[in-house]
Legacy VTK file of the C-alpha trace (Angstrom):
# vtk DataFile Version 3.0
C-alpha trace
ASCII
DATASET POLYDATA
POINTS 119 float
0.001 0.015 0.003
1.349 3.309 -1.060
0.919 6.494 1.094
0.898 9.969 -0.277
2.033 12.885 1.745
-0.805 15.517 1.538
0.776 18.071 3.810
2.416 21.063 2.097
6.100 21.562 2.427
7.776 24.442 4.201
8.288 26.301 0.907
4.616 26.301 0.026
3.632 27.578 3.454
6.188 30.363 3.246
5.037 31.410 -0.208
1.378 31.411 0.892
2.238 33.511 3.936
4.223 35.946 1.837
1.288 36.299 -0.672
-1.132 36.889 2.230
1.160 39.658 3.667
1.377 41.279 0.222
-2.402 41.180 -0.246
-2.980 42.781 3.143
-0.364 45.474 2.470
-2.061 46.300 -0.886
-5.472 46.544 0.868
-4.135 48.880 3.524
-2.424 51.110 0.928
-5.641 51.219 -1.164
-7.606 52.255 1.878
-5.115 54.973 2.854
-5.012 56.416 -0.628
-8.796 56.348 -0.987
-9.379 58.043 2.327
-6.901 60.787 1.427
-8.707 61.343 -1.905
-12.036 61.604 -0.197
-10.702 63.956 2.433
-9.120 66.169 -0.304
-12.493 66.398 -2.068
-14.274 67.589 1.086
-15.230 71.244 1.108
-13.377 73.563 3.409
-14.893 74.657 6.676
-16.851 77.870 6.357
-15.104 81.064 7.326
-16.667 83.227 10.152
-18.195 85.614 7.575
-19.830 82.658 5.784
-21.582 81.523 8.992
-25.378 81.893 9.103
-26.705 85.142 10.530
-29.822 85.821 12.510
-32.661 87.450 10.509
-33.215 91.162 10.749
-36.444 90.777 12.705
-34.877 88.540 15.302
-35.241 84.765 15.679
-37.966 82.951 13.830
-40.714 81.651 16.138
-42.820 78.585 15.818
-46.391 79.161 14.540
-49.200 76.996 15.883
-52.245 76.761 13.672
-54.815 74.194 12.688
-54.436 73.217 9.052
-57.075 71.669 6.704
-56.563 70.145 3.265
-57.226 72.050 0.118
-60.146 71.057 -2.033
-59.494 68.489 -4.712
-59.799 70.065 -8.187
-62.983 69.082 -10.008
-62.503 67.235 -13.229
-64.475 65.039 -15.626
-61.666 62.477 -15.582
-59.331 61.025 -13.085
-56.273 63.202 -12.305
-52.833 61.743 -12.021
-50.486 62.991 -9.306
-48.383 65.101 -11.670
-51.415 66.943 -12.835
-52.368 68.101 -9.353
-51.088 71.241 -7.618
-48.099 70.766 -5.475
-46.657 67.888 -7.629
-49.078 65.230 -6.317
-48.930 66.294 -2.717
-52.138 67.414 -1.138
-51.762 71.103 -0.114
-53.096 72.583 3.088
-54.418 75.947 4.202
-55.174 77.607 7.505
-58.333 75.994 8.999
-61.478 77.997 9.541
-61.509 77.015 13.214
-58.311 77.588 15.142
-59.646 75.737 18.188
-57.645 72.646 19.097
-59.531 69.390 18.694
-60.146 67.701 22.068
-61.309 64.244 23.054
-64.854 63.731 24.018
-65.591 63.660 27.702
-65.548 60.188 29.127
-63.549 58.845 26.179
-59.943 57.822 26.433
-59.312 58.610 22.757
-57.749 55.328 21.925
-59.072 52.256 20.140
-59.201 49.068 22.186
-58.191 50.810 25.361
-60.712 48.951 27.418
-62.914 51.942 28.029
-66.700 51.671 28.181
-67.015 52.953 24.545
-70.353 54.640 25.269
-71.400 57.525 27.423
LINES 1 120
119 0 1 2 3 4 5 6 7 8 9 10 11 12 13 14 15 16 17 18 19 20 21 22 23 24 25 26 27 28 29 30 31 32 33 34 35 36 37 38 39 40 41 42 43 44 45 46 47 48 49 50 51 52 53 54 55 56 57 58 59 60 61 62 63 64 65 66 67 68 69 70 71 72 73 74 75 76 77 78 79 80 81 82 83 84 85 86 87 88 89 90 91 92 93 94 95 96 97 98 99 100 101 102 103 104 105 106 107 108 109 110 111 112 113 114 115 116 117 118
């Protein structure tokens, strides 16, 4: 019965290790060069005179108002989104009533909350 030595010799292991070290070195160099190129392409930090300034009338305040949707345009045929005002988005306007909607008395306001459901 003949036996075959399947283990690699010392030369093959050394060559495989050297190839692995070279591949790792090439990958590290490629990463370093790529990150330098990306960093070079970044815009410079803004100078102090390029920083945003406060508006003339002072800081802009939050506006609270009740909004309601605009009416859908009347048409004899079905409108596609690009034919609507606002590029398919439904516009809004200031609501006629500026009173905040409140929950009914005795109602929790949630579905399935376990409340009695009736008054």
